Backbone as CSV, one residue per row, in Angstrom:
resi,resn,N_x,N_y,N_z,CA_x,CA_y,CA_z,C_x,C_y,C_z
1,MET,16.632,-16.611,22.818,16.243,-15.341,23.353,15.088,-14.637,21.660
2,ALA,14.091,-14.303,21.560,13.789,-13.939,20.294,14.474,-12.156,20.283
3,THR,14.419,-11.378,19.760,14.840,-9.226,19.931,13.522,-8.958,19.789
4,LYS,13.534,-8.255,20.358,12.519,-7.349,20.320,12.353,-6.993,19.114
5,SER,10.560,-6.811,18.752,10.197,-6.476,17.247,9.814,-5.060,17.394
6,PHE,10.079,-4.212,16.351,9.556,-2.963,15.805,8.374,-2.654,15.544
7,VAL,7.399,-3.922,14.784,6.242,-3.728,14.396,5.599,-3.861,15.336
8,ARG,4.098,-2.648,15.849,3.482,-2.589,16.421,1.734,-3.532,15.734
9,ALA,2.171,-3.582,14.398,1.074,-4.238,14.111,0.974,-4.850,12.795
10,LEU,0.011,-6.171,12.248,-0.247,-6.197,11.178,-0.755,-4.984,10.242
11,ASN,-0.456,-4.058,9.555,-1.202,-2.922,8.537,-1.512,-3.331,7.667
12,HIS,-1.306,-4.111,6.738,-2.436,-4.183,5.403,-1.694,-5.268,4.931
13,VAL,-2.357,-5.874,3.914,-2.519,-7.239,3.419,-2.740,-6.403,1.912
14,ASN,-1.774,-6.204,0.835,-2.336,-5.377,-0.768,-2.133,-6.516,-1.615
15,LEU,-3.140,-6.860,-2.424,-3.373,-7.654,-2.989,-4.257,-6.829,-4.757
16,TYR,-3.336,-8.220,-6.164,-3.685,-7.649,-6.691,-5.045,-7.462,-7.562
17,THR,-5.756,-6.846,-8.185,-7.433,-6.752,-8.401,-7.388,-6.164,-9.989
18,ARG,-7.917,-7.260,-10.844,-8.510,-6.446,-12.319,-9.566,-5.962,-12.354
19,GLN,-10.511,-6.471,-11.638,-12.042,-5.858,-11.070,-12.417,-4.926,-10.083
20,LEU,-10.980,-4.136,-9.621,-11.475,-2.863,-9.129,-13.145,-2.691,-8.437
21,GLU,-13.677,-2.351,-9.585,-15.353,-1.811,-8.752,-15.801,-3.226,-8.407
22,LYS,-15.597,-4.179,-9.241,-17.014,-5.196,-8.581,-16.035,-5.486,-6.958
23,VAL,-14.368,-5.405,-6.877,-13.751,-5.767,-5.854,-14.333,-5.007,-4.716
24,ALA,-14.040,-3.734,-5.117,-14.197,-2.778,-4.226,-16.183,-2.772,-3.547
25,ASP,-16.993,-3.070,-4.151,-18.332,-2.970,-3.809,-18.230,-4.640,-3.363
26,PHE,-17.770,-5.157,-3.719,-17.756,-6.546,-2.258,-17.495,-6.115,-1.601
27,TYR,-16.411,-5.894,-0.936,-15.922,-5.842,0.353,-16.290,-4.610,1.212
28,SER,-17.221,-3.809,0.696,-17.806,-2.613,0.779,-19.484,-3.490,1.306
29,ASP,-19.765,-3.575,0.294,-21.515,-4.016,-0.046,-21.877,-5.449,0.993
30,VAL,-21.041,-6.160,0.488,-21.267,-7.599,0.713,-20.142,-7.528,2.208
31,ILE,-18.751,-7.644,2.388,-17.772,-7.802,3.886,-18.915,-6.676,4.560
32,GLY,-18.502,-5.686,4.498,-18.849,-4.339,5.185,-18.238,-3.743,5.497
33,LEU,-16.773,-3.645,4.874,-15.722,-2.813,5.160,-16.139,-1.218,4.645
34,GLU,-15.326,-0.180,5.710,-15.296,0.790,5.251,-14.299,1.285,4.470
35,LEU,-14.266,1.793,3.228,-13.733,2.196,2.367,-12.833,3.529,3.205
36,VAL,-11.250,3.320,3.204,-10.519,4.455,4.283,-9.711,5.290,3.626
37,THR,-8.831,4.525,2.498,-8.277,5.487,1.458,-8.328,5.399,-0.070
38,ALA,-8.424,5.905,-0.850,-8.278,5.503,-2.536,-7.277,6.768,-2.713
39,PHE,-6.266,6.609,-3.427,-4.605,7.002,-4.248,-4.524,6.648,-5.420
40,LYS,-3.562,7.236,-6.119,-3.219,6.685,-7.280,-1.785,6.728,-6.701
41,ASP,-1.087,5.497,-6.832,0.276,5.521,-6.178,1.352,5.897,-7.388
42,GLU,1.560,6.448,-7.645,2.687,8.132,-8.195,4.118,6.815,-8.191
43,SER,4.591,6.520,-6.681,5.937,6.258,-6.649,6.172,4.328,-7.217
44,LEU,5.238,4.175,-7.260,5.630,3.223,-8.283,6.400,3.211,-10.089
45,ASN,5.437,3.646,-10.482,6.033,4.379,-11.985,6.007,3.477,-12.533
46,GLY,5.689,3.088,-12.706,5.427,0.848,-13.821,6.449,0.249,-13.810
47,GLU,7.733,0.375,-13.021,8.956,-0.893,-12.738,8.472,-1.824,-12.530
48,SER,9.464,-2.896,-12.832,9.203,-3.858,-12.451,9.638,-4.773,-10.817
49,GLN,10.551,-4.026,-10.613,11.332,-4.191,-9.374,11.449,-2.769,-8.777
50,MET,11.830,-3.072,-6.932,12.830,-2.096,-6.894,14.060,-2.940,-6.207
51,THR,15.060,-1.832,-6.033,15.814,-2.074,-5.817,17.354,-1.147,-4.750
52,ASP,17.888,-1.974,-4.011,18.400,-0.645,-2.831,19.409,-0.205,-3.772
53,ASP,20.604,0.596,-3.392,21.788,1.495,-3.440,22.599,0.513,-4.778
54,SER,22.672,-1.030,-3.897,23.974,-1.961,-4.591,22.865,-2.817,-5.549
55,GLY,21.885,-2.391,-5.689,21.229,-3.075,-7.366,20.172,-4.203,-6.711
56,ASN,20.265,-5.056,-5.409,19.704,-5.929,-4.835,18.059,-5.835,-5.259
57,VAL,17.779,-6.741,-5.541,15.845,-6.832,-6.088,15.837,-6.507,-4.206
58,THR,14.551,-5.530,-4.263,14.143,-5.189,-2.710,12.525,-5.389,-2.393
59,CYS,11.804,-5.251,-4.280,10.132,-6.207,-4.351,10.140,-5.846,-5.658
60,LYS,9.435,-7.038,-6.083,9.244,-7.118,-6.796,7.385,-7.157,-7.186
61,LEU,7.292,-5.969,-8.403,6.353,-5.293,-8.627,4.995,-6.012,-9.730
62,GLY,5.754,-6.265,-10.290,5.213,-7.403,-10.872,4.868,-6.310,-12.287
63,GLY,5.271,-5.268,-13.038,5.227,-4.233,-14.051,3.725,-3.858,-13.748
64,MET,3.589,-2.995,-12.355,2.354,-2.526,-12.201,2.915,-0.926,-12.923
65,VAL,1.496,-0.685,-13.279,1.301,1.365,-13.588,0.398,1.781,-13.310
66,LYS,1.497,2.247,-12.341,0.860,3.614,-11.385,-0.695,2.992,-11.113
67,PRO,-0.593,2.055,-10.027,-2.450,2.000,-10.006,-3.220,2.629,-9.367
68,ARG,-4.278,2.378,-9.275,-5.254,3.325,-8.748,-4.880,2.042,-7.048
69,HIS,-5.130,2.501,-5.466,-4.812,1.694,-4.861,-6.097,2.199,-3.882
70,TYR,-6.865,1.249,-3.360,-7.961,1.491,-2.643,-7.724,0.597,-1.412
71,ALA,-7.983,1.697,0.199,-8.067,0.377,0.845,-8.823,0.489,2.090
72,PHE,-9.654,-1.016,2.511,-10.611,-1.257,3.596,-10.438,-1.379,4.547
73,GLN,-10.769,-0.649,5.958,-10.649,-1.531,6.703,-10.877,-2.487,8.172
74,VAL,-10.261,-2.642,8.494,-10.592,-4.280,9.128,-10.772,-4.084,10.244
75,SER,-9.658,-3.158,11.687,-9.654,-3.588,12.257,-8.673,-2.172,12.723
76,GLU,-8.959,-1.291,13.874,-7.954,0.408,14.303,-7.045,0.600,13.420
77,ASP,-6.163,-0.650,13.580,-4.699,-0.424,13.150,-4.276,-1.220,11.123
78,THR,-5.629,-2.511,10.541,-5.301,-2.884,10.144,-6.553,-3.111,8.745
79,PHE,-6.119,-3.439,7.647,-6.302,-2.640,5.907,-5.920,-4.132,5.498
80,ILE,-6.881,-4.065,4.722,-6.715,-4.639,3.429,-6.798,-3.796,1.809
81,ALA,-5.646,-4.232,1.477,-5.445,-2.757,0.352,-5.787,-3.819,-0.570
82,PHE,-5.710,-2.943,-2.448,-6.056,-3.743,-3.295,-5.244,-2.680,-4.746
83,PHE,-4.222,-3.248,-5.388,-4.095,-2.412,-6.737,-4.600,-2.420,-7.719
84,ASP,-5.464,-1.876,-8.527,-5.514,-2.104,-9.458,-4.721,-1.955,-10.633
85,GLN,-4.644,-3.342,-11.732,-4.374,-3.320,-12.421,-5.118,-3.230,-13.652
86,GLY,-6.545,-3.636,-13.823,-7.019,-3.212,-14.727,-7.344,-4.587,-15.817
87,PRO,-8.083,-5.182,-16.664,-8.552,-6.752,-17.451,-7.061,-7.206,-17.832
88,GLU,-5.968,-5.705,-18.813,-5.268,-6.249,-18.697,-3.765,-6.529,-18.134
89,PHE,-4.182,-6.706,-16.770,-2.636,-7.419,-16.474,-2.027,-8.524,-16.576
90,ASP,-1.546,-8.779,-17.014,-0.950,-9.654,-17.154,-0.237,-10.822,-16.078
91,GLY,-0.232,-9.873,-14.813,0.581,-10.458,-13.296,-0.938,-11.659,-12.747
92,PRO,-0.923,-11.799,-11.522,-1.553,-12.723,-11.000,-2.673,-12.259,-10.511
93,GLY,-3.877,-12.031,-11.242,-5.348,-11.414,-11.166,-5.650,-12.045,-9.510
94,GLY,-6.121,-11.042,-8.635,-6.956,-11.525,-7.615,-5.256,-11.974,-6.637
95,GLY,-3.977,-11.905,-6.922,-3.062,-12.378,-5.900,-2.834,-11.931,-4.870
96,PHE,-1.509,-11.969,-4.867,-0.813,-11.363,-3.219,0.305,-10.464,-3.781
97,HIS,0.299,-9.172,-3.147,1.252,-8.223,-4.136,2.340,-8.373,-2.730
98,HIS,1.921,-7.807,-1.383,2.746,-7.754,-0.262,2.046,-6.941,0.916
99,LEU,2.951,-7.684,1.970,2.156,-7.854,3.522,3.193,-6.752,3.816
100,ALA,2.257,-5.793,4.817,3.079,-4.701,5.653,2.622,-4.620,6.951
101,PHE,3.884,-4.622,7.705,4.286,-4.410,9.047,3.823,-3.157,9.751
102,GLY,2.815,-2.208,10.220,3.659,-0.897,11.012,4.374,-0.733,11.827
103,VAL,4.878,0.519,11.931,5.740,1.158,12.885,5.208,2.161,13.575
104,GLU,5.838,2.547,14.782,4.937,3.686,15.582,5.346,5.020,15.104
105,SER,6.766,4.922,14.451,7.002,6.132,14.251,8.588,5.984,13.289
106,GLU,8.516,7.504,12.649,9.660,7.314,11.831,11.263,7.093,12.206
107,GLU,11.320,7.318,13.526,12.785,6.502,13.946,12.105,5.561,14.399
108,ALA,11.230,4.459,14.471,11.709,2.896,14.302,11.850,2.868,12.921
109,LEU,10.950,3.899,12.302,11.581,2.658,10.607,12.858,2.631,10.319
110,GLU,13.619,3.594,10.775,14.994,4.232,10.273,15.667,3.038,11.320
111,GLN,14.863,2.401,12.707,15.736,1.792,13.449,15.533,-0.292,13.093
112,ALA,14.432,0.132,11.998,13.941,-1.480,11.537,14.744,-1.822,10.465
113,ILE,14.998,-0.414,9.505,15.147,-0.762,8.419,17.340,-1.407,8.334
114,ALA,17.641,-0.242,9.768,18.956,-0.583,9.933,19.572,-2.389,11.199
115,ARG,18.400,-2.342,11.579,18.220,-4.080,12.179,18.505,-5.091,10.390
116,LEU,17.267,-4.902,9.843,17.135,-5.648,8.637,18.678,-5.191,8.023
117,HIS,19.349,-4.497,7.863,20.837,-4.131,6.937,21.812,-5.153,7.857
118,ALA,21.859,-4.926,8.626,22.442,-5.629,10.326,22.501,-7.368,9.839
119,ASN,21.453,-7.580,9.048,21.160,-9.441,9.093,21.144,-9.294,7.994
120,GLY,21.767,-8.175,6.580,22.120,-8.500,5.436,20.916,-8.620,4.373
121,VAL,19.969,-8.045,5.041,18.240,-7.931,4.086,18.532,-6.679,3.932
122,PRO,18.254,-6.516,2.358,18.628,-5.349,1.555,17.196,-4.580,1.547
123,THR,17.007,-3.522,1.899,15.956,-2.743,1.707,15.842,-1.436,0.492
124,SER,14.628,-1.145,-0.382,14.521,-0.236,-0.879,14.752,1.382,-0.091
125,PRO,14.687,2.541,-0.796,14.782,3.505,0.027,13.563,3.957,0.574
126,ILE,13.743,4.583,1.544,12.553,5.050,2.148,11.824,5.227,1.415
127,VAL,10.156,5.158,0.970,8.867,5.649,-0.150,8.720,6.864,0.812
128,ASP,7.838,7.742,0.202,7.601,8.969,0.788,5.914,8.856,-0.161
129,HIS,4.711,8.229,0.420,3.887,8.243,-0.053,2.537,9.059,0.365
130,GLY,3.124,10.268,1.057,2.348,11.344,1.595,1.722,10.714,2.694
131,MET,0.701,10.229,2.420,-0.141,9.663,4.134,1.082,8.505,4.826
132,PHE,1.953,8.054,4.343,2.767,7.250,5.282,3.981,7.227,4.444
133,LYS,5.025,6.446,5.198,6.689,6.243,4.385,6.667,4.968,4.520
134,SER,7.539,4.285,3.867,8.020,2.883,3.937,9.015,2.418,2.921
135,CYS,9.672,0.660,3.814,10.655,0.973,2.815,10.424,-0.813,2.776
136,TYR,10.824,-1.447,1.275,10.903,-2.591,1.040,11.311,-3.382,1.207
137,PHE,10.841,-4.894,1.244,12.264,-5.555,1.388,11.954,-7.090,1.049
138,VAL,12.440,-8.345,0.812,11.856,-9.560,0.034,12.332,-10.722,1.572
139,ASP,11.284,-11.790,1.997,11.323,-12.590,2.649,12.321,-13.266,2.295
140,PRO,12.871,-14.305,2.906,13.569,-15.443,2.658,13.463,-16.386,1.379
141,GLU,11.829,-16.554,1.269,11.092,-17.207,0.190,10.495,-16.164,-1.244
142,GLY,11.029,-15.040,-0.474,10.681,-14.268,-2.183,9.290,-13.591,-2.097
143,ARG,8.969,-13.591,-0.843,7.911,-12.353,-0.201,7.806,-11.116,-0.319
144,ASN,6.941,-10.174,-0.932,7.286,-8.624,-0.960,6.895,-8.241,0.596
145,ILE,7.571,-7.644,1.635,7.477,-7.066,2.217,7.246,-5.811,2.646
146,GLU,6.724,-5.029,2.958,6.352,-3.223,3.198,6.920,-3.043,5.075
147,MET,7.327,-2.220,5.857,7.903,-1.984,7.057,7.110,-0.455,6.461
148,THR,5.973,0.016,7.312,5.208,0.683,6.779,5.151,2.029,8.188
149,VAL,5.172,3.931,8.816,4.776,4.164,9.582,3.580,5.599,9.138
150,GLN,2.230,5.699,9.409,1.609,6.185,9.152,1.766,7.570,9.260
151,LEU,1.403,8.728,8.614,2.584,9.901,9.600,1.040,10.802,8.957
152,ARG,-0.713,10.566,8.987,-1.188,11.195,8.970,-2.555,10.924,8.973
153,LYS,-3.355,11.130,8.895,-4.824,10.373,8.860,-5.641,10.116,7.167
154,LEU,-5.640,8.986,7.388,-6.070,8.262,5.526,-7.381,9.053,5.471
155,GLY,-7.626,9.499,4.262,-8.826,10.117,3.666,-8.610,9.458,1.797
156,ILE,-9.665,9.525,1.405,-10.010,9.653,0.395,-9.490,11.232,-0.766
157,TYR,-8.975,10.768,-1.677,-7.824,11.417,-1.945,-8.363,11.792,-3.542
158,GLN,-8.748,13.040,-3.671,-8.783,13.085,-4.871,-7.970,13.414,-6.365
159,ASP,-7.168,12.337,-6.649,-6.130,12.807,-7.665,-6.202,11.989,-8.207
160,PHE,-8.034,11.500,-9.073,-8.439,10.747,-10.006,-9.158,11.509,-11.232
161,SER,-8.591,11.170,-12.326,-9.634,11.996,-13.163,-10.894,11.307,-12.830
162,ALA,-12.174,12.132,-13.684,-13.293,11.590,-13.642,-13.483,10.340,-13.791
163,SER,-13.108,9.725,-15.115,-13.078,8.547,-15.909,-12.291,7.241,-14.670
164,GLU,-11.746,7.662,-14.010,-10.803,6.737,-13.231,-11.791,6.546,-11.925
165,GLU,-12.195,7.560,-11.415,-12.706,7.070,-10.000,-13.783,6.689,-9.620
166,LEU,-14.109,5.381,-8.553,-15.352,4.367,-8.241,-15.923,5.418,-7.569
167,ALA,-17.604,5.068,-8.016,-18.750,5.929,-7.265,-18.041,5.731,-5.764
168,ILE,-17.770,3.966,-5.154,-17.601,3.823,-3.817,-16.474,5.364,-3.197
169,ALA,-15.317,5.648,-3.899,-14.494,6.740,-3.179,-15.705,8.000,-2.863
170,VAL,-15.771,8.433,-3.794,-17.134,9.661,-4.159,-17.885,9.722,-3.238
171,ARG,-18.584,8.119,-2.870,-19.514,7.924,-2.128,-18.989,8.374,-0.218
172,ALA,-17.439,7.756,-0.229,-16.794,8.017,0.607,-16.178,9.054,1.244
173,ARG,-15.917,9.694,0.795,-15.265,11.553,0.283,-16.592,12.083,0.981
174,ASN,-17.572,11.490,-0.069,-18.949,12.674,0.516,-19.321,12.210,1.918
175,ALA,-19.534,11.135,2.406,-19.918,10.703,3.762,-18.961,11.339,4.486
176,ALA,-17.870,11.615,4.299,-16.499,11.948,5.761,-15.848,13.551,5.625
177,PRO,-16.856,14.545,5.147,-16.409,15.683,4.749,-15.350,15.989,5.558
178,ASP,-14.688,16.272,6.423,-14.234,16.338,7.446,-12.463,15.758,7.135
179,ALA,-12.639,14.542,6.325,-11.350,13.393,5.761,-10.229,14.659,4.842
180,PRO,-9.172,14.173,5.258,-8.115,15.026,4.368,-8.313,14.384,2.827
181,VAL,-8.471,15.743,2.286,-8.746,15.171,0.617,-7.187,15.935,-0.272
182,LEU,-6.687,15.300,-0.830,-5.735,15.754,-1.443,-6.054,16.001,-3.315
183,ILE,-6.019,17.349,-4.033,-6.326,17.468,-5.149,-5.398,17.770,-5.857
184,THR,-5.199,16.780,-6.983,-4.120,16.932,-7.716,-4.671,16.675,-9.071
185,THR,-3.683,17.721,-10.146,-4.157,17.587,-11.851,-3.864,16.094,-12.207
186,THR,-4.370,15.422,-12.900,-3.693,14.534,-13.665,-3.918,14.286,-15.140
């Protein structure tokens, strides 16, 4: 008999992109998805992998460099997200980065981590992304998996320099003036 899952939804699939502006325009203008969040994910810090406290690999990052992160809403709880790596990125352009499962609460995230550990699966420490908290691990074939809980409403965050921000993010932020805005200096 299967054990009850803490997973409440397939939260998102995150893909690498070398051409963020073209990809963002495609998913918005051609596919018709709404851009629901854009931010710079400083938690990754250009490392090539995440590890647990014992040094076990829990997520392979592929040499990312503080990527811009843009997510489009597919359904109420499901998103497709893109890590901007720029044209110089030597990793898999258009490739898969990770699959994320959503859990209901921070307590459920802690319980999911405990279950993973009880089954010999190392996880990253919990990463606080601001809007959500996550842990990362790899499945038996080495695919990056994220377990995540959303902490607050998604929004278009103003943490890009003027030269980094895509026009689509400015339009989305202007169209949703009540959405949360985080202003940081870059």
